[in-house]
N, C-alpha and C positions, 0 to 999 in steps of 0.2 A: 388484587394483591394475593400472593401465595401465602400459605400457612407456614408457621414455624414447626418443623418436624424433627423428631428424634432420629439420629443417624447412628448406625452401628459403628463401633471402632474397627480398626483393621483386623483385629483378631476375632471379630464377630460379636464381642460382648457389647452390652448396652451401658451398664454401670461399671466404671473403672474405680478402683480403690486408689487413693492418693498415698504418698509416702507415710502419712499419718493414717493408720488403719481405721480411725474413727470417721474419716471423711472420704468422700468420693465425688465423682462428677459424671455428667453425661454430655454428649455433643449434640447440638441442634443445628439445623441449617434452614435457610430460606432462599428461594429464588426471587430475585427482584428485577425490575426493569427501570432503567433511567433514560431520560432524554436530555442530552446536553448539546447545545448548539445545533439542534435539528437531527442529531444522531441517536438512534435507539440502541441501547446496549443491555443485554441480559447479563446479570451478575448472580453469583452465588455467595451468600454470606454464611458464616458459621460462628458459633460461640460455645462456650462451656458453661453449664449450670453446675454450681458446686452445692454440696449439701452433706448432711449426715449420711454415711454410707448405708446404714440399715434403712433409713427413711427412703432413700432413692431406690433401694432394692425392693422395698415393700410396695412401691407404686405400680408395679407390674408393667413398666414401660417396655415397648417393643419398637423396633425400627418402624418409622412411619407414624408413631403416636404424635398427636398434634397438641400444641399449646396455643391459646388465643393470644394475639398480639403480633409483635414484629421485632426484628433485629435492627438496631440503630448503630450507626458509626459515630463515635465521638473522636475528635482530634483536638489536641491542646498543646500549648508550649511548655507546660509543666507536667511532670510525671503524675500519672493517676495513682500510682503506688510508690511514693518515695521510699528509698531504702535500697536494700540489696537486689531487689527484683525489678527496679524501675526500667532497666534496659529492655525488658521483654516487650514493652509496649512501643518501642521506637519504630517509626515508620520508614521502611526502605522502599526504594523505587521498584525493586524486584529482588528475589532471593539472590544474595551475593552482590547486590548492586549498592549504589551510594545511598547514604542516609538522606531522607528528605528534610530540608530545613526551610525556615522562614527567617530571612535576614540573619543568618548564622546561628539561629536557635533551633535545636532539634524539634521535630514534630513527633508527638506521641499519639498513638492511635489504638483504639479498642473497639470491639463490637460487643454490644450489650443488648439484653432483652428488655422490652417494655410491653405492658399490656395496652398502652396508649397508642393506638394505630395512627393517630394524628401527629405524633412526635416526629421531628425531622432530624436528619443527620446534621452534625456540626463539623464542617470541613474547613481546613486551612490550606490555601494554595501555596505550594512550595515555591521558593524563589531561586533555587539552584537548577533551573531548567537546562542550562547549557551543560552542566556537569552530568546530568542524567541523560541527555541526548548523546553526549560523547560515550558514556558507558553503554548505552543501548547499541550504538554503532559498533563499538569494540566487540560487544557480545555477538552481533550479527556477523562480523568478520570472522570471529573465532568459529562460529557454527559453520559458515561457508567454507572455511579452510578445512575443518574437520570433515565435512561432507566431501570435499574434493579429494582429500587424502584417502577416505574410505572408497571412493569411486576408483581411484588409481590402484589401490590394493586389489579390488575386485577385477579390474581390467588385467592387472599383472597375473593374477591367479588364472584367469580365463586364457590368457595367451600361453602360459607355461603348461597348462594341462594337456592341450593337444600334442605338444612336443613329446611329453612323457608317454602318452598313449601310442604315438607312432613308433617310438623306440621299442616299446614292448611288442608291438605288432611285428616289427622287423625281426626281433629275436625269436618270436614264436613261429613266424612264417615257415622256416625250413623244416619244422617238425611236422 
């Protein structure tokens, strides 16, 4: 099993200050391997560790610093944080895709850290498979269409360019 490692933010910082200046957070990640129905899949998980901003800064963390333990995925049919922020834990099939549901109830998902390396993920199988498959197919078609349009633009530019060059050549030839 791989280790839980500190990851730098996009701007290169390790500790980020939250909107409340007293608090901050760091991002950690872990590479995992799962075997489902005979298929091996490598995955990357990430989570945020929250804490007092000054405490986090004083720890001297760098990208690659290691924490003992693992990242665990929890899924539930009730919000982990009821209230105004409960929607942030909703599970979607993919970014911009349909919400994953179990018998019309939304699935909530979070990734959390534990020092217990024997703790297992708690997963809920979604029941809106057909809706998700249709969304995936629609997305594939949109990508294919975009790719074809880009190819057509490239071909059109390629075809027009020699004509312009030959016109310039004809004008310059008499001189």
